[in-house]
Structures are given as C-alpha cells and as structure tokens.
C-alpha positions as CSV (number, residue, x, y, z in Angstrom):
1,M,21.3,-38.4,-49.5
2,K,17.6,-37.9,-50.2
3,V,15.0,-40.2,-48.9
4,K,11.6,-40.4,-50.6
5,L,8.8,-41.0,-48.2
6,R,6.0,-43.2,-49.6
7,H,2.6,-43.6,-48.2
8,H,1.3,-47.1,-48.6
9,T,-2.1,-48.5,-47.6
10,L,-2.4,-51.8,-45.9
11,K,-4.0,-53.1,-49.1
12,Q,-0.9,-52.1,-51.1
13,I,1.4,-53.7,-48.6
14,Y,-0.4,-56.9,-47.7
15,G,-3.0,-57.2,-50.5
16,N,-6.3,-58.6,-49.4
17,N,-4.8,-61.4,-47.3
18,I,-5.5,-59.9,-43.9
19,P,-9.0,-60.8,-42.6
20,A,-9.6,-57.2,-41.5
21,V,-8.9,-55.9,-44.9
22,K,-11.0,-58.6,-46.6
23,D,-13.9,-57.6,-44.4
24,G,-13.4,-53.9,-44.7
25,H,-12.5,-53.4,-41.0
26,V,-9.7,-50.9,-41.5
27,I,-9.6,-47.5,-39.8
28,K,-7.8,-44.8,-41.8
29,V,-6.0,-42.1,-39.9
30,Q,-3.6,-39.3,-40.9
31,A,-0.1,-40.5,-40.2
32,E,1.1,-36.9,-39.5
33,T,-1.5,-36.6,-36.7
34,Y,-0.4,-39.8,-35.0
35,W,3.3,-39.1,-35.2
36,Y,3.7,-37.3,-31.9
37,N,3.5,-38.7,-28.4
38,D,2.7,-35.7,-26.2
39,P,-0.3,-35.6,-23.8
40,Y,-2.3,-33.3,-26.1
41,T,-1.8,-35.5,-29.1
42,L,-2.5,-38.7,-27.1
43,E,-5.8,-37.2,-25.9
44,Y,-6.7,-36.3,-29.5
45,M,-5.8,-39.7,-30.8
46,R,-7.9,-41.4,-28.0
47,K,-11.0,-39.3,-28.9
48,D,-10.4,-39.8,-32.7
49,L,-10.0,-43.6,-32.4
50,K,-13.0,-43.9,-30.1
51,E,-15.1,-42.0,-32.6
52,K,-13.9,-44.1,-35.5
53,L,-14.4,-47.4,-33.6
54,L,-17.9,-46.6,-32.6
55,K,-19.0,-45.8,-36.2
C-alpha cells in the first residue's frame, strides 16, 4: 500500500479562523528538520525557534 504524504499549511487546514493566522503570527519551519528528537536536533530547534521568535 502506498501512502501519499501531503504538506499542508495551517491556512489550508484551518483557513483564516485562527487568530494567529489572521494576524500573520505564524512561524514556518521545515518539517523534516523538526522530525527528530535527539540532543543535537533539539539544540538546533531551540536556536532556530529563538531566532524566529525574536524577529
């Protein structure tokens, strides 16, 4: 059985009904980067999110 993976944005899933989406307060990240849960990846994610939140 083949499974097709689809990448959807919050806007595609929820429309513009979420206040954060309405106000443009959405942080985009690469799903592949945030998939793992090892110490190196967690450190990268921490730094990446900090940078994105402080913009």
